[in-house]
C-alpha positions in Angstrom: -33.4 33.7 20.3 -36.7 32.2 21.1 -37.1 29.6 23.8 -37.8 26.9 21.1 -34.7 28.0 19.1 -32.6 27.9 22.3 -33.9 24.4 23.1 -33.2 23.3 19.5 -29.6 24.6 19.7 -28.9 22.7 22.9 -30.3 19.5 21.4 -28.6 20.0 18.0 -25.2 18.4 18.9 -23.9 18.6 15.3 -25.0 22.3 14.9 -26.8 21.7 11.6 -29.9 23.6 12.6 -32.1 20.6 13.0 -32.5 17.7 15.4 -32.0 14.1 14.3 -33.5 11.1 16.0 -30.3 10.2 17.8 -29.8 13.8 19.1 -33.4 13.8 20.3 -33.0 10.4 22.1 -29.7 11.4 23.6 -31.1 14.7 24.9 -34.3 13.2 26.2 -32.5 10.4 28.0 -30.6 12.6 30.4 -33.1 11.9 33.2 -33.0 8.2 32.6 -29.3 8.2 32.9 -29.3 10.2 36.1 -31.9 7.8 37.7 -30.0 4.7 36.6 -27.9 4.7 39.7 -26.1 1.4 39.0 -25.6 2.2 35.3 -27.0 -1.1 34.1 -29.3 0.4 31.5 -32.5 -0.6 33.4 -34.5 1.5 35.8 -35.6 -0.9 38.5 -38.6 -0.2 40.6 -36.3 1.1 43.3 -34.8 3.6 40.9 -38.1 4.8 39.6 -39.8 7.9 41.2 -41.7 6.9 44.3 -40.3 3.4 44.1 -43.2 2.3 41.9 -43.7 0.9 38.5 -42.4 -1.8 36.3 -38.7 -1.8 35.3 -37.9 -0.1 32.1 -34.8 -0.5 30.0 -32.9 2.2 28.1 -33.7 0.4 24.9 -37.5 0.6 25.7 -37.1 4.2 26.7 -35.4 5.1 23.4 -38.0 3.2 21.4 -40.8 5.3 23.0 -38.8 8.4 22.2 -38.5 7.3 18.6 -42.2 7.0 18.4 -42.7 10.5 19.8 -40.1 11.8 17.4 -42.0 10.2 14.5 -45.2 11.9 15.5 -43.5 15.3 15.8 -41.7 14.9 12.4 -44.6 16.2 10.5 -42.9 16.6 7.2 -41.3 13.2 7.5 -37.8 14.3 6.6 -36.2 12.5 9.6 -35.4 15.7 11.5 -37.1 18.1 13.8 -36.9 21.8 13.0 -37.9 24.5 15.5 -41.5 24.5 14.5 -41.9 20.7 14.8 -40.0 20.7 18.1 -42.4 23.3 19.5 -45.5 21.5 18.4 -47.0 18.7 20.5 -46.8 15.2 19.0 -49.9 14.2 17.1 
């Protein structure tokens, strides 16, 4: 299996061969969840790398991921296939 195919299979929680927005957001939010030490859904400055930056909420984070997903979904079918997943967002 190619690296992209392997990555897709790990993201594809319902095993339908494609990645939906929610699957993408869930997979790409793992680092956020690990950094959110108090589990309040907001990365405070103290929880951010280097202790710098403005706080960011999980909602804001997922909105940014949705924007990235939209740019990668080149055929606009609401899913990412292996080719779209491998390509950088436009």
